[in-house]
Residue frames relative to the residue before (quaternion, step in Angstrom):
aa qw qx qy qz dx dy dz
M 1.0000 0.0000 0.0000 0.0000 0.00 0.00 0.00
K 0.6545 0.5133 -0.3146 0.4573 3.60 0.93 -0.91
K 0.6350 0.5389 -0.3293 0.4450 3.56 1.02 -0.82
C 0.6527 0.5103 -0.3109 0.4658 3.59 0.95 -0.86
L 0.6589 0.5065 -0.3096 0.4620 3.55 0.96 -0.87
A 0.6479 0.5212 -0.3186 0.4550 3.58 0.96 -0.84
L 0.6647 0.4920 -0.2987 0.4764 3.56 0.95 -0.89
A 0.6465 0.5132 -0.3175 0.4667 3.59 0.95 -0.85
L 0.6431 0.5189 -0.3178 0.4649 3.58 0.99 -0.82
A 0.6642 0.5031 -0.3113 0.4570 3.60 0.89 -0.87
V 0.6522 0.5054 -0.3137 0.4698 3.58 0.95 -0.85
T 0.6557 0.5166 -0.3100 0.4551 3.58 0.93 -0.92
I 0.6591 0.5068 -0.3094 0.4615 3.57 0.91 -0.89
S 0.6886 0.4773 -0.3059 0.4522 3.58 0.82 -0.90
F 0.6612 0.4918 -0.3227 0.4658 3.63 0.96 -0.75
S 0.6670 0.4829 -0.3256 0.4646 3.59 0.93 -0.76
S 0.6057 0.5427 -0.3520 0.4633 3.59 1.11 -0.57
W 0.6654 0.5091 -0.3096 0.4497 3.60 0.91 -0.90
S 0.6546 0.5232 -0.3291 0.4353 3.59 0.97 -0.75
Q 0.7091 0.4415 -0.2655 0.4815 3.58 1.20 -0.33
I 0.5579 0.5779 -0.3977 0.4435 3.56 1.25 0.24
G 0.3829 -0.7345 0.5198 0.2093 3.57 -0.86 0.99
E 0.7083 -0.4598 0.3165 0.4321 3.53 -1.31 0.16
G 0.6989 0.4492 -0.2771 0.4826 3.58 1.07 -0.59
G 0.6048 -0.5790 0.3484 0.4214 3.58 1.28 0.09
E 0.5421 0.6291 -0.4107 0.3764 3.60 1.24 -0.10
K 0.5086 -0.6212 0.4975 0.3285 3.54 -1.19 0.58
L 0.2700 -0.7822 0.5448 0.1361 3.57 -0.86 0.97
G 0.4216 -0.6800 0.5396 0.2620 3.53 -1.13 0.67
K 0.7211 -0.4456 0.3131 0.4283 3.55 -1.31 0.25
A 0.6692 0.5032 -0.3064 0.4528 3.60 0.90 -0.89
Q 0.6535 0.5114 -0.3200 0.4572 3.58 1.00 -0.78
I 0.6294 0.5169 -0.3358 0.4732 3.59 0.99 -0.79
R 0.6500 0.5152 -0.3082 0.4659 3.56 0.94 -0.92
N 0.6609 0.5034 -0.3100 0.4623 3.61 0.91 -0.87
D 0.6361 0.5262 -0.3348 0.4544 3.59 0.95 -0.81
K 0.6775 0.4876 -0.2940 0.4657 3.58 0.94 -0.85
C 0.7052 0.4393 -0.2539 0.4952 3.60 1.17 -0.53
G 0.6545 -0.5514 0.3094 0.4145 3.60 1.18 0.39
E 0.6347 0.4785 -0.3524 0.4940 3.57 1.21 0.18
S 0.0806 -0.7875 0.6090 0.0502 3.52 -1.05 0.69
P 0.3938 -0.7389 0.4900 0.2424 3.58 -0.57 1.08
R 0.6546 0.5221 -0.3161 0.4462 3.58 1.20 -0.43
S 0.8367 0.2007 -0.0738 0.5042 3.59 1.06 -0.54
G 0.6180 -0.5399 0.3636 0.4409 3.59 1.17 0.19
R 0.7270 -0.4474 0.3010 0.4252 3.57 -1.30 0.29
G 0.8606 0.0886 -0.0957 0.4923 3.51 -0.87 1.05
G 0.4478 0.7089 -0.4475 0.3108 3.62 1.22 0.10
M 0.4267 -0.7097 0.5036 0.2463 3.53 -1.27 0.33
G 0.4939 -0.6761 0.4362 0.3298 3.58 1.20 0.14
L 0.8439 -0.1543 0.1256 0.4982 3.54 -1.09 -0.75
K 0.5771 0.6156 -0.3777 0.3813 3.58 1.05 -0.71
S 0.6655 0.5232 -0.3155 0.4287 3.58 0.99 -0.77
L 0.6655 0.5211 -0.2996 0.4425 3.59 1.21 -0.36
F 0.7134 0.4002 -0.2337 0.5256 3.57 1.28 -0.24
F 0.3209 -0.7372 0.5666 0.1805 3.54 -1.31 0.34
P 0.4947 -0.6438 0.4820 0.3294 3.58 -0.99 0.76
P 0.5507 -0.6412 0.4176 0.3334 3.61 -0.88 0.89
D 0.6392 0.5313 -0.3476 0.4339 3.61 1.00 -0.71
L 0.5947 0.5470 -0.3674 0.4607 3.62 1.14 -0.53
I 0.6375 0.5090 -0.3232 0.4797 3.59 1.01 -0.78
M 0.6647 0.5022 -0.3106 0.4577 3.61 0.91 -0.88
R 0.6831 0.4872 -0.2846 0.4637 3.59 0.94 -0.91
S 0.7578 0.3989 -0.1852 0.4820 3.58 1.15 -0.63
Q 0.2155 0.8293 -0.4957 0.1418 3.59 1.22 0.36
D 0.7091 0.4582 -0.2671 0.4646 3.56 0.82 -0.99
Q 0.6577 0.5120 -0.3083 0.4586 3.58 0.95 -0.88
L 0.6880 0.4576 -0.2692 0.4948 3.57 1.11 -0.67
A 0.2872 -0.7758 0.4995 0.2570 3.56 1.29 -0.33
L 0.0916 0.8123 -0.5640 0.1172 3.56 0.82 1.06
S 0.4007 -0.6835 0.5523 0.2592 3.54 -1.02 0.80
D 0.6563 -0.4860 0.3838 0.4311 3.57 -1.27 0.28
E 0.6285 0.5420 -0.3288 0.4506 3.57 1.03 -0.80
Q 0.6620 0.4947 -0.3076 0.4715 3.59 0.93 -0.85
R 0.6295 0.5406 -0.3262 0.4529 3.58 0.95 -0.90
N 0.6896 0.4854 -0.2762 0.4611 3.56 0.83 -1.04
E 0.6487 0.5210 -0.3182 0.4543 3.57 0.96 -0.87
I 0.6802 0.4748 -0.2893 0.4777 3.60 0.91 -0.90
K 0.6217 0.5374 -0.3402 0.4571 3.62 1.01 -0.76
E 0.6730 0.4911 -0.2926 0.4693 3.58 0.89 -0.96
L 0.6245 0.5410 -0.3213 0.4627 3.54 1.05 -0.80
M 0.6701 0.4920 -0.2906 0.4738 3.58 0.95 -0.88
K 0.6289 0.5268 -0.3339 0.4642 3.61 1.01 -0.79
K 0.6695 0.4980 -0.2949 0.4657 3.57 0.89 -0.96
T 0.6526 0.5157 -0.3122 0.4589 3.56 0.95 -0.88
A 0.6481 0.5202 -0.3186 0.4559 3.59 0.92 -0.89
S 0.6562 0.5108 -0.3038 0.4650 3.57 0.97 -0.88
D 0.6802 0.4846 -0.2878 0.4687 3.58 0.87 -0.97
F 0.6417 0.5296 -0.3186 0.4542 3.57 1.02 -0.85
T 0.6380 0.5240 -0.3292 0.4584 3.59 0.95 -0.83
E 0.6400 0.5239 -0.3182 0.4633 3.58 0.98 -0.85
L 0.6767 0.4847 -0.2910 0.4717 3.58 0.93 -0.89
Q 0.6131 0.5425 -0.3508 0.4547 3.60 1.06 -0.65
W 0.6354 0.5192 -0.3237 0.4711 3.57 1.01 -0.79
K 0.6527 0.5057 -0.3108 0.4708 3.58 0.94 -0.89
E 0.6564 0.5203 -0.3100 0.4499 3.55 0.94 -0.93
S 0.6463 0.5221 -0.3149 0.4589 3.57 0.96 -0.85
E 0.6445 0.5236 -0.3110 0.4623 3.57 0.98 -0.88
E 0.6947 0.4623 -0.2737 0.4783 3.58 0.88 -0.95
Q 0.6001 0.5548 -0.3508 0.4573 3.60 1.12 -0.64
E 0.6360 0.5209 -0.3220 0.4695 3.58 1.00 -0.81
K 0.6415 0.5147 -0.3227 0.4684 3.58 0.99 -0.81
M 0.6396 0.5271 -0.3188 0.4598 3.57 1.00 -0.85
E 0.6532 0.5144 -0.3070 0.4632 3.56 0.93 -0.92
S 0.6322 0.5351 -0.3235 0.4575 3.57 1.02 -0.82
L 0.6575 0.5079 -0.3084 0.4633 3.59 0.95 -0.87
L 0.6924 0.4850 -0.2801 0.4549 3.58 1.00 -0.80
K 0.6326 0.5369 -0.3304 0.4500 3.58 1.25 -0.29
D 0.4772 0.6779 -0.4384 0.3471 3.60 1.23 -0.24
E 0.6218 -0.5458 0.4168 0.3766 3.56 -1.21 0.66
K 0.7649 0.0916 -0.0372 0.6365 3.56 0.93 -0.96
I 0.3087 -0.7845 0.5157 0.1529 3.54 -0.48 1.24
D 0.3346 -0.7248 0.5734 0.1843 3.54 -0.86 1.05
E 0.3662 -0.7782 0.4707 0.1968 3.56 -0.27 1.29
A 0.6665 0.5173 -0.3138 0.4356 3.59 0.83 -0.93
K 0.6813 0.4775 -0.2867 0.4751 3.59 0.87 -0.95
T 0.6572 0.5173 -0.3112 0.4513 3.56 0.96 -0.87
L 0.6672 0.4839 -0.3021 0.4790 3.59 0.93 -0.83
E 0.6174 0.5313 -0.3380 0.4715 3.58 1.08 -0.70
Q 0.6604 0.4937 -0.2977 0.4811 3.57 1.01 -0.84
F 0.6237 0.5345 -0.3301 0.4651 3.57 1.04 -0.79
E 0.6255 0.5349 -0.3275 0.4641 3.58 1.05 -0.77
K 0.6201 0.5323 -0.3416 0.4642 3.60 1.04 -0.73
L 0.6463 0.5138 -0.3131 0.4692 3.57 0.99 -0.85
L 0.6564 0.5086 -0.3119 0.4616 3.58 0.94 -0.85
Q 0.6338 0.5289 -0.3353 0.4540 3.59 1.02 -0.74
I 0.6431 0.5045 -0.3224 0.4775 3.58 0.99 -0.78
E 0.6498 0.5096 -0.3194 0.4649 3.59 0.93 -0.85
N 0.6345 0.5110 -0.3286 0.4779 3.59 1.05 -0.70
Q 0.6199 0.5300 -0.3420 0.4668 3.59 1.04 -0.74
I 0.6388 0.5217 -0.3231 0.4641 3.59 1.01 -0.82
K 0.6578 0.5042 -0.3075 0.4675 3.59 0.93 -0.88
K 0.6526 0.5051 -0.3111 0.4713 3.59 0.97 -0.84
L 0.6125 0.5436 -0.3389 0.4631 3.56 1.04 -0.77
H 0.6832 0.4915 -0.2901 0.4555 3.58 0.85 -0.96
I 0.7101 0.4398 -0.2864 0.4693 3.59 0.76 -0.93
G 0.6105 0.5424 -0.3497 0.4592 3.60 1.06 -0.64
T 0.6401 0.5186 -0.3103 0.4744 3.55 1.04 -0.83
M 0.6577 0.5065 -0.3116 0.4624 3.56 0.94 -0.86
I 0.6462 0.5146 -0.3168 0.4661 3.59 0.98 -0.81
R 0.6788 0.4856 -0.2982 0.4631 3.59 0.86 -0.95
T 0.6210 0.5308 -0.3373 0.4678 3.57 1.10 -0.71
L 0.6464 0.5111 -0.3152 0.4706 3.58 0.93 -0.87
N 0.6632 0.5199 -0.3010 0.4464 3.57 0.99 -0.83
C 0.5898 0.5620 -0.3615 0.4534 3.59 1.25 -0.31
L 0.7058 0.4772 -0.2475 0.4613 3.57 1.18 -0.56
S 0.4689 -0.6441 0.5249 0.2995 3.54 -1.20 0.60
P 0.6665 -0.4862 0.3645 0.4318 3.62 -1.21 0.27
D 0.6438 0.5139 -0.3268 0.4632 3.61 1.01 -0.75
Q 0.6511 0.5081 -0.3151 0.4676 3.58 1.00 -0.81
R 0.6280 0.5258 -0.3332 0.4670 3.59 1.05 -0.75
A 0.6470 0.5154 -0.3187 0.4629 3.57 0.96 -0.87
K 0.6518 0.5060 -0.3063 0.4746 3.58 0.96 -0.88
L 0.6517 0.5136 -0.3074 0.4658 3.56 0.97 -0.86
D 0.6143 0.5425 -0.3370 0.4634 3.57 1.05 -0.73
E 0.6333 0.5161 -0.3181 0.4810 3.60 1.01 -0.83
L 0.6729 0.5022 -0.2900 0.4593 3.57 0.88 -0.98
K 0.6338 0.5310 -0.3243 0.4595 3.56 1.03 -0.81
K 0.6579 0.5022 -0.3119 0.4665 3.59 0.93 -0.85
Q 0.6574 0.5098 -0.3061 0.4629 3.58 1.02 -0.77
S 0.7357 0.4478 -0.2375 0.4492 3.57 0.99 -0.82
S 0.7550 0.3032 -0.2074 0.5432 3.61 1.17 -0.25
P 0.2657 -0.7982 0.5207 0.1455 3.57 -0.13 1.29
R 0.4441 -0.6860 0.5178 0.2530 3.52 -1.05 0.80
H 0.6927 -0.4424 0.3692 0.4338 3.53 -1.34 0.29
G 0.7841 0.2783 -0.2212 0.5088 3.61 -0.74 1.00
D 0.7202 0.3931 -0.2390 0.5194 3.59 1.23 -0.39
D 0.4214 0.7340 -0.4492 0.2861 3.56 1.28 0.04
P 0.3806 -0.7551 0.4847 0.2237 3.60 -0.50 1.16
R 0.5784 0.5832 -0.3803 0.4252 3.61 1.15 -0.47
R 0.7374 0.3722 -0.2033 0.5258 3.55 1.23 -0.49
G 0.6363 -0.5637 0.3281 0.4120 3.56 1.16 0.43
G 0.4598 -0.7264 0.4169 0.2952 3.58 1.27 0.03
Q 0.6744 0.5013 -0.2933 0.4560 3.59 1.21 0.12
E 0.3099 0.7796 -0.4999 0.2154 3.58 1.10 0.50
A 0.4521 -0.6850 0.5062 0.2649 3.54 -1.00 0.86
P 0.5714 -0.5820 0.4290 0.3883 3.59 -1.12 0.47
P 0.6090 -0.5607 0.3894 0.4040 3.58 -1.14 0.47
P 0.5453 -0.6170 0.4409 0.3571 3.59 -1.07 0.67
P 0.5523 -0.6005 0.4408 0.3742 3.59 -1.11 0.53
C 0.5504 -0.6014 0.4566 0.3562 3.54 -1.16 0.53
P 0.5112 -0.6407 0.4670 0.3318 3.57 -1.04 0.68
P 0.5635 -0.5917 0.4349 0.3784 3.60 -1.09 0.57
E 0.5072 -0.6556 0.4678 0.3067 3.54 -1.15 0.63
C-alpha cells in the first residue's frame, strides 16, 4: 500500500509541475496559468500561441516542398537534420527509460530515500531538458535552411492547414468563442 501511495504521489507531483511550466521553460504563476486557460497568454498577447506560432511542423515542410520551391541543397540539408534528430532522440529515449526504471525502483522501497530519489528525479529532468533542446535546436536549424520568402509561404500554408477556434470544419465552422473565465 505504501509503495502505491509513494508512486501515486510522485506521479501527481511531476504532472502538477509540468502543468505549471511555460513554453519557454519558465515557471508560471497562478495568474499566468489562469490567463493561459482563458485564451490569454502573457508571453504572446491575447489568444496567442507563444513559441509554437513561430515554428513549423516538419511534416508541413515535407508536404509543401514543391510549393516552397525547396532547392535540392535545402531538401538534403533538412533530410540530414531530421535523420540526426531522430537518431539523437532515440538515444535520449533509451536513457530516459533507463533512468525512469531507476526512479520507479527507488519509489518501491519500503522507506524511500529522499535524497537519492530527488537526485534521480533531477537526472530525469536533465534528460527531458536535453530532449526539449534537441527539438528547438532542430526547429531553429530547419528555419535557418529557409529563405524569408519560403518562411512567409510556409506561414500562409500553416494558417490554411490549422483551422482556428470557431473555423473548424469538423464542427460546422460555427462554434461560439469560449466563455470568459469567472472572476477570482
